[in-house]
Steps between C-alpha positions, in 0.01 A plus 500: 500500500750668733823348624361401844210310345734323260727402788206379711351299213837345418553401863158336522564306181840383623354385833220319319749336264721391788199359688397308191848358452513386863151375549361391167764444236709185476827686548518467880357161589631287785740228389674439833378479863761471773450415869757591762514450877430127535781327689586133470384425856157651432436272203488182709186583698142436395349849483131573464350276231825462306697177510819698441554871549671601179537791259261322265226490764560868591458604136185291470342661806608851395276485194768654277495344152770467240410710197281753678589869464746591774313821582190304598671326793314616811768502770252552784283208388804272467614598850156429650489155340848398616456631853225241548794261550596543869869422438535816288562819698514748211482516120642748250419485130748668269461554124823489303417640158448389239387148598604374846309494829682425827306377804720569802389311813595566860447174686430453868790341684458185705558628854261299719324165504164434667374154593218396268188304600543138399880519481762695314571872515392821336799718414470877482671833544561701815166681465316171552381451140536129421523383140602136477466171686807284548572173675838617628600844621805662335805513724519803729130590477321525838190284542195662658276250677167677525135481404363619167412837657649783293473735799704263717758451226532878455550551874757221515696657216478841666667358809754306295608813309546688825783265596860600429635349178750284690211333684273481193774309319505240777124432498419149380128500572230713659203364695188713518190315614341822627582873476650487854711186465769582242812293557829501308714188462861592424813312409687320783167403657419847634131575552361851550144525633398844380127506568302769320600809306469735796803672659726416207781738590506399866504131409792559265696683771433222750595227250824677407594528869419134565701380199798716600506373860783242536288312757256413221761347272347152528139615521274366227163649590433873534145602596448874449125488446482709821809720451492640855518147636705295251604143573782281371574132531 
């Protein structure tokens, strides 16, 4: 047997031995599963079918078992299972040899609240994905009063995100009964009737000019649904 064949055979045997040690022997079995990414505020909501969103429930849903060979953890399968929970934005599964698995969660932030049929609110992120129902909206989160139409919610959020940050931060609630009747209620009793999502840039220019005009200092209602013929009162 020449040197190349000896080297090749030795390499194959080493790879096979390493695979056996990882996947079949008892030398590298899981004895610790860690979960990171859950904040204190996210534990208080009733998510999915869990009474309490906790590391214990995440591990249970992941399917990872204590004592199983660490090499047999299927990261893709674990990610698919955990992403069935709408409050989770992303999942990373890291193996820390010889015996620890870390499930790193990226949670959706609570950035909006949508009125729920029968009372209460659904809270969700800025993309419109809702993931929990609450009886009281967290402070500083804008309330969107709309139907259960996902298309209408998406359009409303599109318009909301087009606003300058300084105006977004003042929005208390948003009314959207139809796609052409979006209205923003701001702090200090200011009401902006926006209309639909057409002519976004023109509407923003008109609104900025109206807000900057000293004559409108005491104005509470700005109707820019027809930006070429805006009204104030």
